[in-house]
Structures are given as C-alpha cells and as structure tokens.
GUZAPA-544489 format. One record per atom (N, C-alpha, C): residue number from 0; atom name; residue in one letter; chain; z, y, x. Coordinates in steps of 0.05 Angstrom, whole numbers, plus 5000, padded with zeros to 4 digits. Layout:
% GUZAPA-544489
kolvo n->NUM, atom->CA, res->A, chain->A, z->Z, y->Y, x->X $
...
This chain:
% GUZAPA-544489
kolvo n->0, atom->N, res->X, chain->A, z->4429, y->5792, x->5076 $
kolvo n->0, atom->CA, res->X, chain->A, z->4432, y->5766, x->5088 $
kolvo n->0, atom->C, res->X, chain->A, z->4453, y->5750, x->5073 $
kolvo n->1, atom->N, res->X, chain->A, z->4446, y->5726, x->5065 $
kolvo n->1, atom->CA, res->X, chain->A, z->4465, y->5709, x->5051 $
kolvo n->1, atom->C, res->X, chain->A, z->4472, y->5685, x->5068 $
kolvo n->2, atom->N, res->X, chain->A, z->4497, y->5677, x->5066 $
kolvo n->2, atom->CA, res->X, chain->A, z->4506, y->5654, x->5082 $
kolvo n->2, atom->C, res->X, chain->A, z->4505, y->5630, x->5064 $
kolvo n->3, atom->N, res->X, chain->A, z->4488, y->5611, x->5070 $
kolvo n->3, atom->CA, res->X, chain->A, z->4485, y->5587, x->5054 $
kolvo n->3, atom->C, res->X, chain->A, z->4500, y->5563, x->5066 $
kolvo n->4, atom->N, res->X, chain->A, z->4519, y->5568, x->5082 $
kolvo n->4, atom->CA, res->X, chain->A, z->4535, y->5547, x->5094 $
kolvo n->4, atom->C, res->X, chain->A, z->4554, y->5535, x->5073 $
kolvo n->5, atom->N, res->X, chain->A, z->4556, y->5509, x->5073 $
kolvo n->5, atom->CA, res->X, chain->A, z->4573, y->5495, x->5053 $
kolvo n->5, atom->C, res->X, chain->A, z->4602, y->5501, x->5057 $
kolvo n->6, atom->N, res->X, chain->A, z->4610, y->5508, x->5081 $
kolvo n->6, atom->CA, res->X, chain->A, z->4638, y->5513, x->5087 $
kolvo n->6, atom->C, res->X, chain->A, z->4647, y->5541, x->5078 $
kolvo n->7, atom->N, res->X, chain->A, z->4629, y->5557, x->5069 $
kolvo n->7, atom->CA, res->X, chain->A, z->4637, y->5585, x->5061 $
kolvo n->7, atom->C, res->X, chain->A, z->4640, y->5587, x->5031 $
kolvo n->8, atom->N, res->X, chain->A, z->4652, y->5567, x->5018 $
kolvo n->8, atom->CA, res->X, chain->A, z->4656, y->5568, x->4989 $
kolvo n->8, atom->C, res->X, chain->A, z->4680, y->5586, x->4984 $
kolvo n->9, atom->N, res->X, chain->A, z->4680, y->5599, x->4961 $
kolvo n->9, atom->CA, res->X, chain->A, z->4704, y->5615, x->4954 $
kolvo n->9, atom->C, res->X, chain->A, z->4729, y->5597, x->4951 $
kolvo n->10, atom->N, res->X, chain->A, z->4752, y->5608, x->4956 $
kolvo n->10, atom->CA, res->X, chain->A, z->4776, y->5592, x->4957 $
kolvo n->10, atom->C, res->X, chain->A, z->4783, y->5579, x->4931 $
kolvo n->11, atom->N, res->X, chain->A, z->4775, y->5591, x->4908 $
kolvo n->11, atom->CA, res->X, chain->A, z->4781, y->5579, x->4883 $
kolvo n->11, atom->C, res->X, chain->A, z->4765, y->5554, x->4877 $
kolvo n->12, atom->N, res->X, chain->A, z->4743, y->5549, x->4891 $
kolvo n->12, atom->CA, res->X, chain->A, z->4726, y->5526, x->4887 $
kolvo n->12, atom->C, res->X, chain->A, z->4734, y->5503, x->4906 $
kolvo n->13, atom->N, res->X, chain->A, z->4752, y->5508, x->4925 $
kolvo n->13, atom->CA, res->X, chain->A, z->4760, y->5486, x->4943 $
kolvo n->13, atom->C, res->X, chain->A, z->4779, y->5468, x->4928 $
kolvo n->14, atom->N, res->X, chain->A, z->4773, y->5443, x->4928 $
kolvo n->14, atom->CA, res->X, chain->A, z->4789, y->5423, x->4914 $
kolvo n->14, atom->C, res->X, chain->A, z->4806, y->5407, x->4933 $
kolvo n->15, atom->N, res->X, chain->A, z->4829, y->5399, x->4923 $
kolvo n->15, atom->CA, res->X, chain->A, z->4846, y->5381, x->4939 $
kolvo n->15, atom->C, res->X, chain->A, z->4832, y->5354, x->4943 $
kolvo n->16, atom->N, res->X, chain->A, z->4834, y->5343, x->4967 $
kolvo n->16, atom->CA, res->X, chain->A, z->4821, y->5316, x->4970 $
kolvo n->16, atom->C, res->X, chain->A, z->4835, y->5295, x->4953 $
kolvo n->17, atom->N, res->X, chain->A, z->4820, y->5277, x->4942 $
kolvo n->17, atom->CA, res->X, chain->A, z->4830, y->5256, x->4925 $
kolvo n->17, atom->C, res->X, chain->A, z->4845, y->5236, x->4943 $
kolvo n->18, atom->N, res->X, chain->A, z->4870, y->5230, x->4935 $
kolvo n->18, atom->CA, res->X, chain->A, z->4886, y->5211, x->4950 $
kolvo n->18, atom->C, res->X, chain->A, z->4886, y->5184, x->4936 $
kolvo n->19, atom->N, res->X, chain->A, z->4873, y->5165, x->4948 $
kolvo n->19, atom->CA, res->X, chain->A, z->4870, y->5139, x->4937 $
kolvo n->19, atom->C, res->X, chain->A, z->4896, y->5123, x->4942 $
kolvo n->20, atom->N, res->X, chain->A, z->4908, y->5112, x->4920 $
kolvo n->20, atom->CA, res->X, chain->A, z->4933, y->5098, x->4923 $
kolvo n->20, atom->C, res->X, chain->A, z->4929, y->5072, x->4938 $
kolvo n->21, atom->N, res->X, chain->A, z->4906, y->5059, x->4935 $
kolvo n->21, atom->CA, res->X, chain->A, z->4901, y->5034, x->4950 $
kolvo n->21, atom->C, res->X, chain->A, z->4900, y->5040, x->4979 $
kolvo n->22, atom->N, res->X, chain->A, z->4886, y->5061, x->4987 $
kolvo n->22, atom->CA, res->X, chain->A, z->4884, y->5068, x->5015 $
kolvo n->22, atom->C, res->X, chain->A, z->4912, y->5075, x->5027 $
kolvo n->23, atom->N, res->X, chain->A, z->4928, y->5088, x->5011 $
kolvo n->23, atom->CA, res->X, chain->A, z->4955, y->5095, x->5020 $
kolvo n->23, atom->C, res->X, chain->A, z->4972, y->5069, x->5025 $
kolvo n->24, atom->N, res->X, chain->A, z->4970, y->5050, x->5007 $
kolvo n->24, atom->CA, res->X, chain->A, z->4984, y->5025, x->5009 $
kolvo n->24, atom->C, res->X, chain->A, z->4975, y->5010, x->5034 $
kolvo n->25, atom->N, res->X, chain->A, z->4948, y->5009, x->5038 $
kolvo n->25, atom->CA, res->X, chain->A, z->4937, y->4995, x->5061 $
kolvo n->25, atom->C, res->X, chain->A, z->4946, y->5008, x->5087 $
kolvo n->26, atom->N, res->X, chain->A, z->4947, y->5034, x->5088 $
kolvo n->26, atom->CA, res->X, chain->A, z->4956, y->5048, x->5111 $
kolvo n->26, atom->C, res->X, chain->A, z->4985, y->5043, x->5117 $
kolvo n->27, atom->N, res->X, chain->A, z->5002, y->5042, x->5096 $
kolvo n->27, atom->CA, res->X, chain->A, z->5030, y->5036, x->5100 $
kolvo n->27, atom->C, res->X, chain->A, z->5034, y->5007, x->5111 $
kolvo n->28, atom->N, res->X, chain->A, z->5018, y->4989, x->5100 $
kolvo n->28, atom->CA, res->X, chain->A, z->5019, y->4961, x->5109 $
kolvo n->28, atom->C, res->X, chain->A, z->5011, y->4959, x->5138 $
kolvo n->29, atom->N, res->X, chain->A, z->4989, y->4971, x->5146 $
kolvo n->29, atom->CA, res->X, chain->A, z->4981, y->4970, x->5173 $
kolvo n->29, atom->C, res->X, chain->A, z->5001, y->4983, x->5192 $
kolvo n->30, atom->N, res->X, chain->A, z->5013, y->5005, x->5183 $
kolvo n->30, atom->CA, res->X, chain->A, z->5033, y->5018, x->5200 $
kolvo n->30, atom->C, res->X, chain->A, z->5058, y->4999, x->5203 $
kolvo n->31, atom->N, res->X, chain->A, z->5065, y->4985, x->5182 $
kolvo n->31, atom->CA, res->X, chain->A, z->5088, y->4967, x->5184 $
kolvo n->31, atom->C, res->X, chain->A, z->5081, y->4944, x->5203 $
kolvo n->32, atom->N, res->X, chain->A, z->5057, y->4933, x->5202 $
kolvo n->32, atom->CA, res->X, chain->A, z->5049, y->4912, x->5220 $
kolvo n->32, atom->C, res->X, chain->A, z->5049, y->4921, x->5249 $
kolvo n->33, atom->N, res->X, chain->A, z->5038, y->4945, x->5254 $
kolvo n->33, atom->CA, res->X, chain->A, z->5039, y->4955, x->5281 $
kolvo n->33, atom->C, res->X, chain->A, z->5067, y->4959, x->5291 $
kolvo n->34, atom->N, res->X, chain->A, z->5085, y->4969, x->5274 $
kolvo n->34, atom->CA, res->X, chain->A, z->5113, y->4973, x->5281 $
kolvo n->34, atom->C, res->X, chain->A, z->5126, y->4946, x->5288 $
kolvo n->35, atom->N, res->X, chain->A, z->5121, y->4925, x->5272 $
kolvo n->35, atom->CA, res->X, chain->A, z->5133, y->4899, x->5277 $
kolvo n->35, atom->C, res->X, chain->A, z->5122, y->4887, x->5303 $
kolvo n->36, atom->N, res->X, chain->A, z->5096, y->4890, x->5308 $
kolvo n->36, atom->CA, res->X, chain->A, z->5085, y->4880, x->5333 $
kolvo n->36, atom->C, res->X, chain->A, z->5097, y->4895, x->5357 $
kolvo n->37, atom->N, res->X, chain->A, z->5100, y->4921, x->5356 $
kolvo n->37, atom->CA, res->X, chain->A, z->5112, y->4936, x->5378 $
kolvo n->37, atom->C, res->X, chain->A, z->5141, y->4928, x->5381 $
kolvo n->38, atom->N, res->X, chain->A, z->5155, y->4925, x->5360 $
kolvo n->38, atom->CA, res->X, chain->A, z->5183, y->4916, x->5361 $
kolvo n->38, atom->C, res->X, chain->A, z->5185, y->4889, x->5374 $
kolvo n->39, atom->N, res->X, chain->A, z->5167, y->4870, x->5367 $
kolvo n->39, atom->CA, res->X, chain->A, z->5168, y->4843, x->5378 $
kolvo n->39, atom->C, res->X, chain->A, z->5161, y->4844, x->5408 $
kolvo n->40, atom->N, res->X, chain->A, z->5143, y->4861, x->5416 $
kolvo n->40, atom->CA, res->X, chain->A, z->5137, y->4863, x->5445 $
kolvo n->40, atom->C, res->X, chain->A, z->5160, y->4875, x->5461 $
kolvo n->41, atom->N, res->X, chain->A, z->5173, y->4895, x->5450 $
kolvo n->41, atom->CA, res->X, chain->A, z->5194, y->4909, x->5464 $
kolvo n->41, atom->C, res->X, chain->A, z->5220, y->4893, x->5465 $
kolvo n->42, atom->N, res->X, chain->A, z->5227, y->4881, x->5442 $
kolvo n->42, atom->CA, res->X, chain->A, z->5253, y->4868, x->5439 $
kolvo n->42, atom->C, res->X, chain->A, z->5249, y->4838, x->5435 $
kolvo n->43, atom->N, res->X, chain->A, z->5233, y->4825, x->5450 $
kolvo n->43, atom->CA, res->X, chain->A, z->5226, y->4796, x->5445 $
kolvo n->43, atom->C, res->X, chain->A, z->5250, y->4778, x->5447 $
kolvo n->44, atom->N, res->X, chain->A, z->5269, y->4783, x->5465 $
kolvo n->44, atom->CA, res->X, chain->A, z->5292, y->4765, x->5468 $
kolvo n->44, atom->C, res->X, chain->A, z->5314, y->4770, x->5447 $
kolvo n->45, atom->N, res->X, chain->A, z->5313, y->4793, x->5433 $
kolvo n->45, atom->CA, res->X, chain->A, z->5334, y->4799, x->5414 $
kolvo n->45, atom->C, res->X, chain->A, z->5326, y->4796, x->5385 $
kolvo n->46, atom->N, res->X, chain->A, z->5303, y->4784, x->5380 $
kolvo n->46, atom->CA, res->X, chain->A, z->5294, y->4781, x->5353 $
kolvo n->46, atom->C, res->X, chain->A, z->5298, y->4753, x->5341 $
kolvo n->47, atom->N, res->X, chain->A, z->5319, y->4740, x->5349 $
kolvo n->47, atom->CA, res->X, chain->A, z->5324, y->4713, x->5339 $
kolvo n->47, atom->C, res->X, chain->A, z->5331, y->4713, x->5310 $
kolvo n->48, atom->N, res->X, chain->A, z->5341, y->4736, x->5300 $
kolvo n->48, atom->CA, res->X, chain->A, z->5349, y->4738, x->5271 $
kolvo n->48, atom->C, res->X, chain->A, z->5324, y->4740, x->5253 $
kolvo n->49, atom->N, res->X, chain->A, z->5300, y->4742, x->5264 $
kolvo n->49, atom->CA, res->X, chain->A, z->5276, y->4743, x->5247 $
kolvo n->49, atom->C, res->X, chain->A, z->5262, y->4716, x->5247 $
kolvo n->50, atom->N, res->X, chain->A, z->5276, y->4695, x->5254 $
kolvo n->50, atom->CA, res->X, chain->A, z->5264, y->4668, x->5254 $
kolvo n->50, atom->C, res->X, chain->A, z->5256, y->4658, x->5227 $
kolvo n->51, atom->N, res->X, chain->A, z->5268, y->4669, x->5206 $
kolvo n->51, atom->CA, res->X, chain->A, z->5261, y->4660, x->5179 $
kolvo n->51, atom->C, res->X, chain->A, z->5234, y->4671, x->5170 $
kolvo n->52, atom->N, res->X, chain->A, z->5222, y->4690, x->5184 $
kolvo n->52, atom->CA, res->X, chain->A, z->5196, y->4701, x->5177 $
kolvo n->52, atom->C, res->X, chain->A, z->5175, y->4681, x->5188 $
kolvo n->53, atom->N, res->X, chain->A, z->5165, y->4665, x->5170 $
kolvo n->53, atom->CA, res->X, chain->A, z->5144, y->4645, x->5177 $
kolvo n->53, atom->C, res->X, chain->A, z->5121, y->4649, x->5157 $
kolvo n->54, atom->N, res->X, chain->A, z->5098, y->4638, x->5164 $
kolvo n->54, atom->CA, res->X, chain->A, z->5075, y->4641, x->5145 $
kolvo n->54, atom->C, res->X, chain->A, z->5081, y->4629, x->5118 $
kolvo n->55, atom->N, res->X, chain->A, z->5095, y->4606, x->5117 $
kolvo n->55, atom->CA, res->X, chain->A, z->5100, y->4594, x->5091 $
kolvo n->55, atom->C, res->X, chain->A, z->5120, y->4611, x->5075 $
kolvo n->56, atom->N, res->X, chain->A, z->5140, y->4623, x->5088 $
kolvo n->56, atom->CA, res->X, chain->A, z->5158, y->4641, x->5073 $
kolvo n->56, atom->C, res->X, chain->A, z->5144, y->4666, x->5064 $
kolvo n->57, atom->N, res->X, chain->A, z->5126, y->4677, x->5080 $
kolvo n->57, atom->CA, res->X, chain->A, z->5111, y->4700, x->5071 $
kolvo n->57, atom->C, res->X, chain->A, z->5093, y->4693, x->5048 $
kolvo n->58, atom->N, res->X, chain->A, z->5080, y->4670, x->5049 $
kolvo n->58, atom->CA, res->X, chain->A, z->5063, y->4662, x->5026 $
kolvo n->58, atom->C, res->X, chain->A, z->5079, y->4658, x->5001 $
kolvo n->59, atom->N, res->X, chain->A, z->5103, y->4646, x->5004 $
kolvo n->59, atom->CA, res->X, chain->A, z->5120, y->4642, x->4980 $
kolvo n->59, atom->C, res->X, chain->A, z->5128, y->4669, x->4968 $
kolvo n->60, atom->N, res->X, chain->A, z->5135, y->4688, x->4985 $
kolvo n->60, atom->CA, res->X, chain->A, z->5143, y->4714, x->4976 $
kolvo n->60, atom->C, res->X, chain->A, z->5120, y->4728, x->4961 $
kolvo n->61, atom->N, res->X, chain->A, z->5095, y->4726, x->4972 $
kolvo n->61, atom->CA, res->X, chain->A, z->5072, y->4738, x->4960 $
kolvo n->61, atom->C, res->X, chain->A, z->5066, y->4726, x->4933 $
kolvo n->62, atom->N, res->X, chain->A, z->5068, y->4699, x->4931 $
kolvo n->62, atom->CA, res->X, chain->A, z->5063, y->4686, x->4905 $
kolvo n->62, atom->C, res->X, chain->A, z->5085, y->4693, x->4885 $
kolvo n->63, atom->N, res->X, chain->A, z->5110, y->4694, x->4894 $
kolvo n->63, atom->CA, res->X, chain->A, z->5132, y->4701, x->4876 $
kolvo n->63, atom->C, res->X, chain->A, z->5129, y->4729, x->4865 $
kolvo n->64, atom->N, res->X, chain->A, z->5122, y->4748, x->4883 $
kolvo n->64, atom->CA, res->X, chain->A, z->5118, y->4776, x->4874 $
kolvo n->64, atom->C, res->X, chain->A, z->5094, y->4778, x->4855 $
kolvo n->65, atom->N, res->X, chain->A, z->5073, y->4763, x->4861 $
kolvo n->65, atom->CA, res->X, chain->A, z->5050, y->4763, x->4843 $
kolvo n->65, atom->C, res->X, chain->A, z->5056, y->4753, x->4815 $
kolvo n->66, atom->N, res->X, chain->A, z->5072, y->4732, x->4814 $
kolvo n->66, atom->CA, res->X, chain->A, z->5080, y->4721, x->4788 $
kolvo n->66, atom->C, res->X, chain->A, z->5097, y->4741, x->4772 $
kolvo n->67, atom->N, res->X, chain->A, z->5116, y->4754, x->4787 $
kolvo n->67, atom->CA, res->X, chain->A, z->5133, y->4774, x->4774 $
kolvo n->67, atom->C, res->X, chain->A, z->5116, y->4797, x->4763 $
kolvo n->68, atom->N, res->X, chain->A, z->5097, y->4807, x->4780 $
kolvo n->68, atom->CA, res->X, chain->A, z->5080, y->4829, x->4771 $
kolvo n->68, atom->C, res->X, chain->A, z->5063, y->4821, x->4747 $
kolvo n->69, atom->N, res->X, chain->A, z->5053, y->4796, x->4747 $
kolvo n->69, atom->CA, res->X, chain->A, z->5037, y->4786, x->4725 $
kolvo n->69, atom->C, res->X, chain->A, z->5054, y->4785, x->4699 $
kolvo n->70, atom->N, res->X, chain->A, z->5078, y->4775, x->4701 $
kolvo n->70, atom->CA, res->X, chain->A, z->5095, y->4774, x->4677 $
kolvo n->70, atom->C, res->X, chain->A, z->5102, y->4802, x->4666 $
kolvo n->71, atom->N, res->X, chain->A, z->5107, y->4821, x->4684 $
kolvo n->71, atom->CA, res->X, chain->A, z->5112, y->4848, x->4675 $
kolvo n->71, atom->C, res->X, chain->A, z->5088, y->4860, x->4661 $
kolvo n->72, atom->N, res->X, chain->A, z->5064, y->4856, x->4673 $
kolvo n->72, atom->CA, res->X, chain->A, z->5040, y->4867, x->4660 $
kolvo n->72, atom->C, res->X, chain->A, z->5034, y->4853, x->4634 $
kolvo n->73, atom->N, res->X, chain->A, z->5039, y->4827, x->4633 $
kolvo n->73, atom->CA, res->X, chain->A, z->5034, y->4812, x->4608 $
kolvo n->73, atom->C, res->X, chain->A, z->5052, y->4822, x->4585 $
kolvo n->74, atom->N, res->X, chain->A, z->5078, y->4826, x->4591 $
kolvo n->74, atom->CA, res->X, chain->A, z->5096, y->4835, x->4570 $
kolvo n->74, atom->C, res->X, chain->A, z->5089, y->4864, x->4562 $
kolvo n->75, atom->N, res->X, chain->A, z->5081, y->4880, x->4581 $
kolvo n->75, atom->CA, res->X, chain->A, z->5072, y->4908, x->4574 $
kolvo n->75, atom->C, res->X, chain->A, z->5048, y->4907, x->4556 $
kolvo n->76, atom->N, res->X, chain->A, z->5029, y->4889, x->4562 $
kolvo n->76, atom->CA, res->X, chain->A, z->5005, y->4886, x->4546 $
kolvo n->76, atom->C, res->X, chain->A, z->5011, y->4877, x->4517 $
kolvo n->77, atom->N, res->X, chain->A, z->5029, y->4857, x->4516 $
kolvo n->77, atom->CA, res->X, chain->A, z->5036, y->4846, x->4489 $
kolvo n->77, atom->C, res->X, chain->A, z->5050, y->4868, x->4472 $
kolvo n->78, atom->N, res->X, chain->A, z->5068, y->4883, x->4484 $
kolvo n->78, atom->CA, res->X, chain->A, z->5082, y->4904, x->4469 $
kolvo n->78, atom->C, res->X, chain->A, z->5063, y->4927, x->4461 $
kolvo n->79, atom->N, res->X, chain->A, z->5044, y->4934, x->4478 $
kolvo n->79, atom->CA, res->X, chain->A, z->5025, y->4955, x->4471 $
kolvo n->79, atom->C, res->X, chain->A, z->5006, y->4945, x->4449 $
kolvo n->80, atom->N, res->X, chain->A, z->4999, y->4919, x->4450 $
kolvo n->80, atom->CA, res->X, chain->A, z->4981, y->4908, x->4430 $
kolvo n->80, atom->C, res->X, chain->A, z->4995, y->4907, x->4402 $
kolvo n->81, atom->N, res->X, chain->A, z->5021, y->4902, x->4402 $
kolvo n->81, atom->CA, res->X, chain->A, z->5036, y->4902, x->4376 $
kolvo n->81, atom->C, res->X, chain->A, z->5038, y->4929, x->4364 $
kolvo n->82, atom->N, res->X, chain->A, z->5038, y->4950, x->4380 $
kolvo n->82, atom->CA, res->X, chain->A, z->5040, y->4978, x->4370 $
kolvo n->82, atom->C, res->X, chain->A, z->5014, y->4986, x->4356 $
kolvo n->83, atom->N, res->X, chain->A, z->4992, y->4975, x->4364 $
kolvo n->83, atom->CA, res->X, chain->A, z->4966, y->4983, x->4352 $
kolvo n->83, atom->C, res->X, chain->A, z->4958, y->4966, x->4330 $
C-alpha cells in the first residue's frame, strides 16, 4: 500500500515558504494603521499633539520620500552604468 497524499513528502523536500517583501511591508502598514485607529479611539482627548498629521502633510511626506528614493536609485544606476 502506498500513500499518495501530498502532505506525506519526505522532510528534505519540504521547502520554506517564500516571504514576499511587498506583502510584509503591506502587513506592517496595515498593523500601524490599526494601532493608530485604536489609539485614537482609546485616547481621543489626549492626542492633541498629533494635530500636525493631516492629509496634506502626509502627501507631502510621501512625495518627499519618493523624490529621495528616486534620486538614490538614479545615482546608483549612473554609477553602475559607468562601471560597465
């Protein structure tokens, strides 16, 4: 009698699950959002120091970080192209 169940593979053939970095980043972001929402619900009267967090400030931060990342990748590309 042979067992043809997929779960009965020898241990040397079991592979580690692939960990997607994008999925990890999205999970961290969602966890941070949930934490902020819970904090806002629990401590609503004591969060006056977070008044600077507005949609326009968040958009400015995202654009600023995007420009910085673009410049870093552009300089990396230029230096790698000069080496070849």
